[in-house]
N, CA, C and O atoms as a printed pandas DataFrame, in Angstrom:
     atom_number atom_name residue_name chain_id  residue_number  x_coord  y_coord  z_coord
0              1         N          MET        A               1   76.256   79.939  198.833
1              2        CA          MET        A               1   76.303   78.995  199.921
2              3         C          MET        A               1   75.988   77.588  199.437
3              4         O          MET        A               1   76.571   76.625  199.936
4              5         N          GLY        A               2   75.072   77.445  198.469
5              6        CA          GLY        A               2   74.688   76.136  197.972
6              7         C          GLY        A               2   75.848   75.371  197.371
7              8         O          GLY        A               2   75.988   74.169  197.597
8              9         N          GLN        A               3   76.685   76.063  196.605
9             10        CA          GLN        A               3   77.820   75.383  195.980
10            11         C          GLN        A               3   78.857   74.959  197.011
11            12         O          GLN        A               3   79.529   73.943  196.834
12            13         N          LEU        A               4   78.990   75.722  198.076
13            14        CA          LEU        A               4   79.880   75.331  199.165
14            15         C          LEU        A               4   79.384   74.032  199.792
15            16         O          LEU        A               4   80.178   73.139  200.086
16            17         N          ARG        A               5   78.079   73.927  199.996
17            18        CA          ARG        A               5   77.488   72.706  200.569
18            19         C          ARG        A               5   77.670   71.519  199.630
19            20         O          ARG        A               5   77.923   70.403  200.082
20            21         N          VAL        A               6   77.542   71.756  198.327
21            22        CA          VAL        A               6   77.776   70.684  197.348
22            23         C          VAL        A               6   79.214   70.205  197.458
23            24         O          VAL        A               6   79.462   68.999  197.461
24            25         N          GLN        A               7   80.164   71.124  197.547
25            26        CA          GLN        A               7   81.569   70.745  197.652
26            27         C          GLN        A               7   81.838   69.990  198.953
27            28         O          GLN        A               7   82.594   69.018  198.965
28            29         N          GLU        A               8   81.223   70.434  200.041
29            30        CA          GLU        A               8   81.379   69.714  201.304
30            31         C          GLU        A               8   80.863   68.286  201.184
31            32         O          GLU        A               8   81.470   67.353  201.710
32            33         N          TYR        A               9   79.743   68.120  200.491
33            34        CA          TYR        A               9   79.172   66.790  200.260
34            35         C          TYR        A               9   80.147   65.929  199.456
35            36         O          TYR        A               9   80.427   64.788  199.826
36            37         N          LEU        A              10   80.659   66.478  198.361
37            38        CA          LEU        A              10   81.597   65.726  197.524
38            39         C          LEU        A              10   82.878   65.392  198.284
39            40         O          LEU        A              10   83.456   64.323  198.086
40            41         N          ASP        A              11   83.317   66.286  199.136
41            42        CA          ASP        A              11   84.496   66.015  199.970
42            43         C          ASP        A              11   84.246   64.841  200.903
43            44         O          ASP        A              11   85.103   63.973  201.062
44            45         N          ASP        A              12   83.056   64.817  201.525
45            46        CA          ASP        A              12   82.727   63.710  202.419
46            47         C          ASP        A              12   82.628   62.392  201.661
47            48         O          ASP        A              12   83.084   61.357  202.147
48            49         N          VAL        A              13   82.037   62.429  200.475
49            50        CA          VAL        A              13   81.921   61.214  199.654
50            51         C          VAL        A              13   83.308   60.719  199.247
51            52         O          VAL        A              13   83.540   59.512  199.185
52            53         N          SER        A              14   84.224   61.635  198.972
53            54        CA          SER        A              14   85.568   61.223  198.531
54            55         C          SER        A              14   86.325   60.483  199.626
55            56         O          SER        A              14   87.291   59.774  199.342
56            57         N          GLU        A              15   85.894   60.641  200.874
57            58        CA          GLU        A              15   86.541   59.958  201.992
58            59         C          GLU        A              15   86.003   58.545  202.225
59            60         O          GLU        A              15   86.531   57.807  203.057
60            61         N          LEU        A              16   84.944   58.165  201.484
61            62        CA          LEU        A              16   84.375   56.828  201.638
62            63         C          LEU        A              16   85.326   55.772  201.083
63            64         O          LEU        A              16   86.118   56.038  200.179
64            65         N          ASP        A              17   85.231   54.601  201.631
65            66        CA          ASP        A              17   86.030   53.470  201.153
66            67         C          ASP        A              17   85.250   52.758  200.048
67            68         O          ASP        A              17   84.703   51.673  200.246
68            69         N          ILE        A              18   85.215   53.410  198.865
69            70        CA          ILE        A              18   84.504   52.866  197.715
70            71         C          ILE        A              18   85.465   52.840  196.529
71            72         O          ILE        A              18   86.478   53.538  196.533
72            73         N          PRO        A              19   85.147   52.032  195.513
73            74        CA          PRO        A              19   86.036   51.958  194.343
74            75         C          PRO        A              19   86.234   53.335  193.690
75            76         O          PRO        A              19   85.344   54.185  193.722
76            77         N          SER        A              20   87.399   53.531  193.108
77            78        CA          SER        A              20   87.715   54.832  192.498
78            79         C          SER        A              20   86.740   55.191  191.381
79            80         O          SER        A              20   86.456   56.370  191.169
80            81         N          ALA        A              21   86.226   54.201  190.670
81            82        CA          ALA        A              21   85.257   54.475  189.602
82            83         C          ALA        A              21   83.975   55.080  190.175
83            84         O          ALA        A              21   83.367   55.955  189.557
84            85         N          GLN        A              22   83.575   54.621  191.336
85            86        CA          GLN        A              22   82.379   55.162  191.976
86            87         C          GLN        A              22   82.639   56.579  192.488
87            88         O          GLN        A              22   81.770   57.444  192.383
88            89         N          THR        A              23   83.806   56.815  193.031
89            90        CA          THR        A              23   84.168   58.165  193.468
90            91         C          THR        A              23   84.181   59.117  192.281
91            92         O          THR        A              23   83.707   60.248  192.382
92            93         N          GLU        A              24   84.719   58.663  191.168
93            94        CA          GLU        A              24   84.740   59.489  189.954
94            95         C          GLU        A              24   83.323   59.793  189.490
95            96         O          GLU        A              24   83.033   60.908  189.055
96            97         N          TRP        A              25   82.440   58.804  189.582
97            98        CA          TRP        A              25   81.040   59.005  189.200
98            99         C          TRP        A              25   80.427   60.129  190.035
99           100         O          TRP        A              25   79.747   60.999  189.492
100          101         N          TYR        A              26   80.661   60.119  191.340
101          102        CA          TYR        A              26   80.160   61.196  192.191
102          103         C          TYR        A              26   80.736   62.538  191.757
103          104         O          TYR        A              26   80.005   63.519  191.627
104          105         N          ASN        A              27   82.040   62.579  191.535
105          106        CA          ASN        A              27   82.706   63.850  191.248
106          107         C          ASN        A              27   82.381   64.411  189.873
107          108         O          ASN        A              27   82.524   65.614  189.658
108          109         N          VAL        A              28   81.954   63.585  188.945
109          110        CA          VAL        A              28   81.627   64.069  187.607
110          111         C          VAL        A              28   80.119   64.123  187.407
111          112         O          VAL        A              28   79.557   65.199  187.203
112          113         N          ASP        A              29   79.462   62.974  187.463
113          114        CA          ASP        A              29   78.038   62.913  187.133
114          115         C          ASP        A              29   77.152   63.547  188.198
115          116         O          ASP        A              29   76.294   64.371  187.881
116          117         N          VAL        A              30   77.352   63.174  189.444
117          118        CA          VAL        A              30   76.523   63.732  190.508
118          119         C          VAL        A              30   76.792   65.223  190.652
119          120         O          VAL        A              30   75.860   66.012  190.815
120          121         N          ALA        A              31   78.046   65.608  190.593
121          122        CA          ALA        A              31   78.383   67.034  190.706
122          123         C          ALA        A              31   77.706   67.849  189.607
123          124         O          ALA        A              31   77.222   68.951  189.868
124          125         N          SER        A              32   77.665   67.322  188.378
125          126        CA          SER        A              32   77.033   68.066  187.284
126          127         C          SER        A              32   75.527   68.172  187.494
127          128         O          SER        A              32   74.921   69.167  187.097
128          129         N          LEU        A              33   74.915   67.168  188.107
129          130        CA          LEU        A              33   73.481   67.238  188.404
130          131         C          LEU        A              33   73.178   68.282  189.475
131          132         O          LEU        A              33   72.086   68.851  189.506
132          133         N          LEU        A              34   74.128   68.523  190.332
133          134        CA          LEU        A              34   73.905   69.439  191.455
134          135         C          LEU        A              34   74.249   70.891  191.130
135          136         O          LEU        A              34   74.016   71.775  191.955
136          137         N          ILE        A              35   74.797   71.151  189.950
137          138        CA          ILE        A              35   75.119   72.535  189.575
138          139         C          ILE        A              35   73.843   73.371  189.605
139          140         O          ILE        A              35   72.837   73.020  188.989
140          141         N          GLY        A              36   73.905   74.451  190.313
141          142        CA          GLY        A              36   72.761   75.346  190.418
142          143         C          GLY        A              36   71.764   74.953  191.490
143          144         O          GLY        A              36   70.813   75.690  191.751
144          145         N          SER        A              37   71.968   73.797  192.117
145          146        CA          SER        A              37   71.071   73.368  193.188
146          147         C          SER        A              37   71.433   74.069  194.487
147          148         O          SER        A              37   72.595   74.393  194.732
148          149         N          LYS        A              38   70.440   74.293  195.297
149          150        CA          LYS        A              38   70.675   74.881  196.615
150          151         C          LYS        A              38   70.614   73.764  197.637
151          152         O          LYS        A              38   69.535   73.288  197.989
152          153         N          VAL        A              39   71.760   73.356  198.102
153          154        CA          VAL        A              39   71.861   72.298  199.100
154          155         C          VAL        A              39   72.103   72.957  200.455
155          156         O          VAL        A              39   73.047   73.728  200.622
156          157         N          LEU        A              40   71.248   72.646  201.408
157          158        CA          LEU        A              40   71.384   73.224  202.743
158          159         C          LEU        A              40   72.224   72.357  203.669
159          160         O          LEU        A              40   72.801   72.848  204.639
160          161         N          GLY        A              41   72.288   71.065  203.362
161          162        CA          GLY        A              41   73.052   70.169  204.200
162          163         C          GLY        A              41   73.054   68.770  203.602
163          164         O          GLY        A              41   72.435   68.512  202.570
164          165         N          HIS        A              42   73.761   67.879  204.275
165          166        CA          HIS        A              42   73.847   66.496  203.806
166          167         C          HIS        A              42   74.234   65.578  204.952
167          168         O          HIS        A              42   74.722   66.016  205.994
168          169         N          GLU        A              43   74.003   64.301  204.728
169          170        CA          GLU        A              43   74.478   63.267  205.639
170          171         C          GLU        A              43   75.063   62.153  204.791
171          172         O          GLU        A              43   74.513   61.805  203.746
172          173         N          VAL        A              44   76.177   61.595  205.241
173          174        CA          VAL        A              44   76.803   60.466  204.560
174          175         C          VAL        A              44   77.055   59.389  205.609
175          176         O          VAL        A              44   77.699   59.639  206.628
176          177         N          ASP        A              45   76.542   58.195  205.349
177          178        CA          ASP        A              45   76.768   57.059  206.242
178          179         C          ASP        A              45   78.078   56.409  205.830
179          180         O          ASP        A              45   78.164   55.780  204.775
180          181         N          GLN        A              46   79.094   56.561  206.663
181          182        CA          GLN        A              46   80.435   56.052  206.340
182          183         C          GLN        A              46   80.477   54.538  206.196
183          184         O          GLN        A              46   81.325   54.013  205.475
184          185         N          SER        A              47   79.579   53.828  206.869
185          186        CA          SER        A              47   79.632   52.370  206.823
186          187         C          SER        A              47   78.949   51.787  205.591
187          188         O          SER        A              47   79.344   50.724  205.111
188          189         N          THR        A              48   77.924   52.473  205.072
189          190        CA          THR        A              48   77.203   51.935  203.906
190          191         C          THR        A              48   77.421   52.742  202.631
191          192         O          THR        A              48   77.220   52.231  201.529
192          193         N          GLY        A              49   77.832   54.000  202.777
193          194        CA          GLY        A              49   77.978   54.866  201.613
194          195         C          GLY        A              49   76.684   55.557  201.230
195          196         O          GLY        A              49   76.666   56.354  200.292
196          197         N          ASP        A              50   75.585   55.264  201.949
197          198        CA          ASP        A              50   74.319   55.932  201.689
198          199         C          ASP        A              50   74.456   57.416  202.031
199          200         O          ASP        A              50   75.188   57.793  202.946
200          201         N          SER        A              51   73.739   58.244  201.278
201          202        CA          SER        A              51   73.795   59.669  201.570
202          203         C          SER        A              51   72.458   60.338  201.298
203          204         O          SER        A              51   71.640   59.858  200.514
204          205         N          LEU        A              52   72.269   61.453  201.965
205          206        CA          LEU        A              52   71.081   62.282  201.808
206          207         C          LEU        A              52   71.518   63.724  201.579
207          208         O          LEU        A              52   72.467   64.207  202.197
208          209         N          LEU        A              53   70.815   64.392  200.689
209          210        CA          LEU        A              53   71.012   65.823  200.488
210          211         C          LEU        A              53   69.748   66.530  200.932
211          212         O          LEU        A              53   68.640   66.058  200.679
212          213         N          PHE        A              54   69.918   67.669  201.598
213          214        CA          PHE        A              54   68.792   68.445  202.063
214          215         C          PHE        A              54   68.713   69.735  201.265
215          216         O          PHE        A              54   69.569   70.610  201.389
216          217         N          PRO        A              55   67.664   69.844  200.436
217          218        CA          PRO        A              55   67.524   71.060  199.597
218          219         C          PRO        A              55   66.993   72.230  200.392
219          220         O          PRO        A              55   66.816   73.319  199.845
């Protein structure tokens, strides 16, 4: 379930209006940090790009 939540988070981040380099950073670097993490949920602020992960 945790990896599904990570993917949902990355999907939401990919919908942000941010530069492609920043999106790539999320999809590579942040995703690698989250491998094996148990994420229960997340929030993404579409207007600022701020996000929270709930372990």
